[in-house]
C-alpha positions in Angstrom: -25.4 89.7 54.0 -28.8 89.9 52.3 -29.8 92.2 49.6 -31.4 95.6 50.5 -33.5 97.8 48.4 -33.3 101.5 48.9 -37.0 102.5 48.7 -36.2 106.0 47.5 -33.7 105.3 44.6 -34.8 101.6 44.0 -31.1 100.7 44.1 -30.3 97.1 45.4 -27.5 97.1 47.8 -25.2 94.2 48.8 -22.6 94.6 51.5 -22.6 98.3 51.0 -22.3 98.4 47.2 -24.8 98.9 44.5 -25.4 95.7 42.8 -28.6 96.2 40.9 -31.8 98.2 40.5 -35.6 97.8 40.5 -37.2 99.6 37.5 -40.9 100.4 37.7 -42.5 100.9 34.3 -46.1 100.6 33.1 -47.0 98.7 36.3 -44.3 96.1 36.0 -41.2 95.8 38.0 -38.0 94.8 36.4 -35.0 93.8 38.6 -31.4 93.9 37.4 -28.7 92.3 39.4 -24.9 92.3 39.0 -23.4 90.4 42.0 -19.9 89.4 42.5 -18.8 87.4 45.7 -15.9 85.3 46.7 -16.5 82.0 48.1 -14.6 78.8 49.0 -16.0 75.4 48.5 -19.5 76.7 49.4 -19.9 79.2 46.4 -22.8 77.1 45.0 -24.9 77.6 48.1 -25.6 81.3 47.7 -26.1 80.8 44.0 -28.5 78.0 44.6 -30.6 80.1 46.8 -30.8 82.7 44.1 -31.8 80.0 41.6 -34.4 78.9 44.1 -35.8 82.4 44.4 -36.0 82.7 40.6 -37.7 79.4 40.4 -40.5 80.5 42.5 -41.5 83.1 40.0 -44.7 82.4 38.1 -43.0 82.2 34.7 -40.5 79.6 35.9 -43.0 77.2 37.3 -43.2 73.8 35.5 -46.2 73.3 33.1 -48.9 71.1 34.6 -48.2 67.4 34.2 -50.7 65.5 32.0 -50.0 62.3 34.0 -48.6 61.7 37.5 -47.4 58.3 38.5 -46.4 57.2 42.0 -43.7 54.6 42.8 -42.6 53.5 46.2 -39.1 53.4 47.8 -39.3 49.6 47.4 -39.5 49.9 43.7 -36.0 51.0 43.5 -33.7 48.2 42.2 -30.3 49.6 42.6 -28.7 52.7 44.0 -25.3 54.2 42.9 -22.8 56.0 44.9 -22.6 59.2 42.9 -22.3 62.9 43.8 -25.7 64.5 43.7 -26.5 68.1 43.3 -27.9 69.0 46.8 -27.9 72.5 48.0 -29.8 71.7 51.2 -30.1 68.7 53.4 -31.5 65.6 51.9 -35.0 65.0 53.1 -35.7 61.3 53.2 -39.2 60.5 51.9 -40.6 57.2 50.8 -42.0 57.1 47.3 -41.7 59.1 44.2 -44.0 61.3 42.4 -43.2 61.3 38.6 -44.8 64.0 36.5 -45.0 63.4 32.8 -45.5 66.2 30.2 -46.7 65.5 26.7 -44.9 68.4 25.1 -41.8 68.4 27.1 -39.1 70.3 25.2 -36.4 68.7 27.1 -35.6 65.2 25.7 -33.0 64.2 28.4 -32.6 61.5 29.5 -35.0 60.2 26.9 -38.0 61.3 24.9 -40.2 59.6 27.5 -39.3 60.6 31.0 -40.9 61.9 34.2 -39.9 64.5 36.7 -39.9 64.1 40.5 -39.6 67.9 41.3 -39.3 67.4 45.1 -36.4 65.2 44.9 -34.7 66.7 41.8 -34.8 63.4 39.8 -35.8 62.3 36.3 -37.0 58.8 35.4 -36.2 57.4 32.0 -39.4 55.6 31.4 -37.8 53.5 28.7 -35.0 52.1 30.7 -36.0 52.7 34.3 -32.8 54.7 35.0 -33.2 57.5 37.4 -30.9 60.5 37.2 -30.0 63.5 39.4 -31.3 66.6 37.6 -28.4 68.9 38.8 -25.4 66.6 38.0 -27.1 64.3 35.4 -25.6 61.3 37.2 -27.4 58.0 37.1 -28.2 57.5 40.8 -30.9 54.8 40.9 -32.7 52.3 38.8 -36.3 51.3 39.0 -37.1 47.6 39.6 -38.4 45.8 36.4 -42.0 45.4 37.8 -42.2 49.0 38.9 -40.9 50.1 35.6 -43.5 48.0 33.8 -46.3 49.5 36.1 -45.2 53.0 35.1 -45.1 52.0 31.4 -48.6 50.4 31.8 -50.0 53.8 33.3 -48.4 55.6 30.5 -49.8 53.1 27.9 -53.4 53.6 29.4 -53.1 57.4 29.0 -54.4 58.6 25.7 -51.7 61.3 25.8 -48.9 58.9 26.2 -50.1 55.7 24.4 -48.5 56.5 21.0 -45.1 57.4 22.7 -45.1 54.1 24.6 -46.0 52.3 21.4 -43.2 53.9 19.5 -40.4 54.1 22.2 -41.1 50.9 24.1 -43.4 48.5 22.5 -41.9 48.6 19.0 -38.3 48.5 20.4 -39.2 45.5 22.5 -40.9 43.7 19.6 -37.9 44.5 17.3 -35.3 43.2 19.7 -37.3 40.3 21.0 -36.6 41.3 24.7 -39.3 41.2 27.3 
């Protein structure tokens, strides 16, 4: 059921049918694919493996984080029963590694958020809400003390100090909340 490449013609074959080609030009390889398949409830699994392969390409790697903040499993205040976008078995690991990017073009779930790439999660560093990246469902919240610790690390970073002042400190001062 895997893709095969004919080394002579550079055609890509799937289940006996030509579904693409590999074009070599100026020392670069361009791959074109056109795949149709029927699937039942598991249609997303083959598609996710294709997406996983594409994500391993150098141009699809996330940019280096300017700040990495770790939180423990105990820092989770609340967990919600929601469908998560899992294409493989869930590997239970304690702790989270939040990667913050200064010039992150994606402003969801907020302008100040961190990514846990291993677990497919995003932390809204303003509210403490944690979302599943695939479904965008709220799936957890960070405890208040853990959120304040994350915010303190961001505040201490020269790259995020201004964002914390604008998005967290000024908002908190304006609303009078602690």
